[in-house]
C-alpha positions in Angstrom: 108.1 100.8 141.3 111.5 99.5 140.5 114.3 101.2 141.9 116.5 100.2 139.2 114.5 102.3 137.0 113.8 105.2 139.1 117.9 105.9 139.4 117.9 105.2 135.3 115.0 107.8 134.8 116.5 110.6 137.3 120.0 109.7 135.1 118.1 110.0 132.1 115.9 113.1 133.1 119.0 115.3 135.1 121.7 113.9 132.3 122.9 118.0 130.7 125.6 119.2 128.6 128.3 121.2 130.8 130.6 123.5 129.1 134.0 123.0 129.9 133.6 127.1 130.8 131.6 125.8 133.7 134.2 123.0 135.2 136.4 124.1 137.8 139.8 123.3 138.3 139.8 119.5 139.6 141.3 116.0 138.0 139.1 113.5 137.4 140.7 110.4 138.6 141.8 108.1 136.5 140.4 105.0 137.7 137.1 106.7 136.9 137.6 107.7 133.7 138.6 104.6 133.0 134.3 103.5 134.7 133.1 105.9 132.2 135.2 104.6 129.4 133.4 100.9 130.8 130.0 101.8 130.9 131.0 103.0 126.5 131.8 99.1 126.2 128.3 97.7 126.6 126.5 100.3 123.9 124.5 97.6 121.2 126.5 97.0 118.3 124.9 95.2 115.4 127.2 92.1 114.3 129.4 93.0 117.7 131.6 95.3 115.1 132.0 97.3 118.8 132.5 100.9 116.6 134.2 102.8 119.1 137.5 103.5 119.4 138.7 106.6 122.2 141.4 108.2 123.1 142.2 110.0 126.4 143.6 113.9 127.0 144.8 114.4 130.0 147.6 116.7 131.2 149.9 118.6 129.0 147.8 116.9 125.7 145.3 118.9 126.1 146.3 122.0 125.5 148.3 120.2 122.5 144.5 119.6 121.5 143.9 123.0 122.1 146.8 124.1 120.3 146.3 121.5 116.8 142.6 122.8 117.1 143.8 126.1 116.1 146.2 125.8 113.1 143.7 123.2 111.7 141.0 126.4 112.0 143.9 128.9 111.0 145.0 126.7 108.3 141.0 126.7 106.5 139.2 129.5 107.5 139.7 131.8 104.7 142.2 135.1 106.1 139.1 137.6 106.4 137.1 135.5 108.1 140.0 134.6 110.5 139.1 135.3 114.7 141.6 135.6 116.7 138.9 135.6 119.8 137.7 131.8 118.1 141.4 130.8 118.1 141.7 131.0 121.8 139.1 129.9 122.2 140.3 126.3 121.1 143.7 126.9 123.6 141.1 127.7 126.1 138.8 125.4 125.9 140.3 122.3 125.9 143.0 123.8 129.3 139.3 124.4 130.8 138.3 120.8 130.9 140.2 117.8 133.4 140.1 115.4 130.5 138.7 115.2 126.7 138.0 111.7 125.1 138.2 111.9 121.4 135.5 109.8 119.6 136.3 107.5 116.9 135.1 105.6 115.1 136.9 102.3 113.7 134.2 101.8 110.6 134.6 97.2 109.8 133.2 97.6 105.9 131.0 95.1 107.4 128.1 97.6 108.2 127.2 100.2 106.7 128.7 103.4 108.1 125.7 104.6 110.1 124.9 101.9 111.8 128.4 101.5 112.9 127.7 106.0 113.9 124.5 105.4 116.0 126.8 102.4 117.9 128.7 105.1 118.9 126.4 107.0 119.6 124.9 105.0 121.7 128.4 104.5 123.7 128.7 108.1 124.3 125.1 108.3 125.8 126.2 105.6 127.9 129.4 107.4 129.0 127.2 111.3 129.6 125.1 108.3 132.2 127.1 107.3 133.4 128.8 111.0 134.0 126.2 112.1 135.3 126.4 109.3 137.6 129.5 110.2 139.0 128.8 114.2 139.0 130.9 114.5 136.6 130.0 117.1 133.9 130.0 116.2 129.6 129.6 117.7 126.6 129.9 116.2 123.4 131.3 118.5 120.1 132.0 118.5 116.7 132.8 121.4 115.2 134.1 121.2 111.5 137.8 120.6 112.4 137.8 117.3 114.2 137.9 116.0 110.5 141.7 117.1 110.2 142.2 115.6 113.4 143.3 112.8 112.2 147.3 112.7 112.4 147.1 114.4 115.9 144.9 111.6 117.3 147.2 108.6 115.6 143.9 107.4 113.3 144.2 104.8 111.1 142.7 104.9 107.2 139.4 103.2 108.5 139.3 104.9 111.5 137.5 109.0 111.6 137.4 111.2 114.6 133.2 111.6 115.6 133.3 114.2 118.4 135.2 115.1 121.4 134.4 114.1 124.6 134.9 117.3 127.1 134.8 116.8 130.6 135.0 118.5 134.3 133.8 118.8 137.6 131.8 121.5 138.2 129.0 123.2 141.0 125.8 123.4 138.3 122.6 123.5 139.6 120.8 120.5 138.2 118.5 122.0 135.2 115.3 121.5 134.4 114.9 119.7 130.8 113.6 121.8 128.0 111.5 119.2 125.8 108.7 119.0 124.3 105.8 116.8 125.5 106.2 112.9 123.7 102.6 112.8 122.6 103.7 115.4 119.9 106.5 112.5 118.5 104.8 109.3 118.7 102.3 108.0 115.9 100.5 105.2 118.0 99.2 101.9 115.2 96.9 99.5 115.7 95.1 97.8 113.5 
């Protein structure tokens, strides 16, 4: 078998969401963050619109994001459904991450929105695989609150946030994927 295939197969099969609660207190070097971002740039993109945009949050910016998410939560949840534990979790989660990438999309108007979203999802998968190769845990979170982050992130009118990509080093053991067989998901048409 081709060695490149074996390496890629292993990365794909070993990639798992690693959540902020599992991150250890260790910064991710800026050059590694840049390598993860660079891998996103090679995702497939119809008409080369390259719609993915990322905002990198480190240091105090992560805490400011936690505060902003808490404020959005407090402003949008009816008082009788407000949970202090959930409110507090935003600051905790953002502080546990070594780095957070806001996943944003710049819509070109040249394509249906779903194509721009699909291209950006491919870019995020490239980042997830690169993070796995670098032994950095990652997790794409897309709570409804992200729709209120436009001002905080300085997004333009044709841009929208589609999630937060949390990253951090961890000590988790490699897990086994919980997947049903592909044979249950594929239909072959030969004639």
